[in-house]
N, C-alpha and C positions, 0 to 999 in steps of 0.2 A: 644535299645539295651538291656536293663534290661527285657523287656517284652518277647523278643525271647529268651533270656538265660533263662528265667522261664520258658518259654514253651519247650524249649530243655532239660531242666533238669526234666522236669515232674512236676515242681511245680505250684500253681496257679499264675497267672502273676498279677502284681499291678502297678499303676501308680507311687507309691511312696514306694518302697521295703524298708522293715526293714534295708536292708544291707545300701541303701542309708542314711536312716536316723543315723544309726551307725555311718557313715562316718562323716555325717554333725556334730554329737555330739562331735566328736572327734577331729574337726577341729578348727581352730582359727577363720576362717571367710568361708562364703558360696558365691561364687560367681555363681551366677544365669544367664544361658541364657534363651532363647524362649522356650515355652513348646507347644505342639501341634501335629499336623500331617496333613496329605494331606487333604485339606478343603474337596475333593469329597470322602474321607473315614471317616467323621466323625460319621457315624452312625455304623460302624464295632466296635465290643467291644475293639479291641487293642486300639482305638482312642477316643472312646465314653467318654466323662466326663474326659479326661486325663489331660487337663489344669487346671480343677476345683480342681481335686483330689489332683494332685501335688502341686499345688500353696497352695491351703487352707490347705493341709496336712503339709506343711512346716510353713506356718504362724502361724497354731495352735499350732503346736509342740514346736516351739522357741519364740512363743510371738512376731512375728514381727509386727509392726505397721506402717512401713511407705516403700514407694518404692522410690528408687532415679532412675531419668531416665536423663541423661545427653544428651544434645543435641548440637551438634558442627556442625557449616558449616564453612568448611575451605575455603579460598580464592580461591584456584585453583578448587574446585569443586561447587563456587556459581553459576555457569551457571545451574547447575542442581535441585537447591533448588526453588521450587514454589513460594516462596516470591518475592517481589520485591527488585531490587538490593538497591534502596533507603532504605529498611528496614534493609537488612542485612549488607550493609556498606562493612567493610573490613572482616566481619566474624560474626558469632554467637558463644557464647559459653555460654551455660547456664544451670543450674539442675533444674529440676522441681522434686518437693518433692511432692508425693501423699500419703495421708492418706490411711490405708487399715484396719481402726478398726470397720467399720460399713458400713452404708449406702447402697447403691444398691448391692455391693457385696454379703452381707451378709441376706439383707432383704428378705422378702415373695415376692414371686412371683406369681401372679395368671394369669390365662387366661379363658376367656369366651367367645366363638365364635370368632368373630372379634376384640376383645377388649383385651388388656392386661395391668398389673400393677405390677408394682416394687416398693415394700414399702420402703422408706428410713429413718430410725429412729437411732435418736441417744440419748444417755444421757451423765451426768456428767462424769460417770467411764470412758466409753468408750473414751470420748474426752481427758482426762487425760492421758489414758494409754500410748502413746509414750512418 
């Protein structure tokens, strides 16, 4: 929506507009949903790198170091879960805490022919950040 609004107003579009950043700065909390676009349109400027630009923009601006990912399987939906009934029992309710301060996200990415590398590097300062 922000991209289309910027285009309509004749402004250069952005995946993390200044207005969005300002709104986040004035807020007590940021509830963040999914980012991206249609898989078959990722090559188009409107969607190219939008996940990276929006997510990393938020993380950098606000110094965010963790990602909280709740996972819950309600008993009435257990038949849709790919895990065995013996594993999920009466349900699953857990919170995955993922660090976002370094590693593959921020490391160097290389590609040569049919080979690729993602460099994962940490130091003490990064690990202490969160």
